[in-house]
C-alpha angles and dihedrals in degrees: 000000000000113000119210118241121246113253114249114276101169091312126310115359105248113221133200110198128200137182131137093223114086093207091050092049089051092048094046093047090051090052092048094045089060093058116094113225094027125103124189107216100170138022118196140177099196137053095233092048089050091054089049090050091053091051090049103037102029097216120192093223136024118210107195142168113240094227121054141109143332096030093021097200112058103001093137090057091047091052091050090052092048093049090051086066105034102029108018091167093065116094120217129211110191116201121202138175090218136048095235114175090206090060091051090051092048093048093052092047107120094014143331096237116114094008133116133176118201135171114240090237086074089070091083086073109055091193091065093053090045091052091053091049093049092048096052093041086064095045096259131129134238129182123191109260091232090055090051091049091049093051096042089053090062090080132049106250138152130195118349105343093185090059088069092065121102120235091258092049091052089052089052092047091049090056091045087056088057089059096252122155123234090259091052092048089051091053093047094049096036092240133132116261088243091057091051090050090054092049091049090050090050091050091053092048095049091048093048095241103151108134110076089175091066098049139333108281092210096056091043091055091048093050090050089052092048092047091053091047090051091050091051092050095046 
């Protein structure tokens, strides 16, 4: 099968790869090695070693499993948060075996830019992994379609729910997608914090996001926004 080449982003996209499973690391590296315009510069089995590799090799993108040592549960998300602080220019593609809403929420914490969440089943199609790498290398966002479907199913909606939003509500949602707090949104739009809270509440109501026990309403709204943006750009 022909594999598309990565578009130029200051030369080959340098990749640091991490997974605690030897077999998965081998499989992922084989997939990445087949992609033109992508160069694997580090392979790690541990979150702390991955951070050390980023300091040393300065990759453009990190491709990491979500579960690995030392935390075991959400190490990939923790790495993504840490990189947001120490290397904000590095994109992160988090791979998971499961479509876990909590992982999506954690990954978008602090901003959606330069972050992608993919299910490992997507690895059978190198083009999908390449697309995620290209997107985060440019500071964009990509969420696995199955994750979006899962989260959008948490509310009762019909048709294009986002079309129901007012222009101001879409502005507020766009800033939410950047990871901004209500206070930061208020400053950006020259509104009171109370006014922003009312807009956020209206967004949740229009999108049918009523059950916070099922999934975070804020992250669901953001994922819907990102999904629509991806569809427009396609």
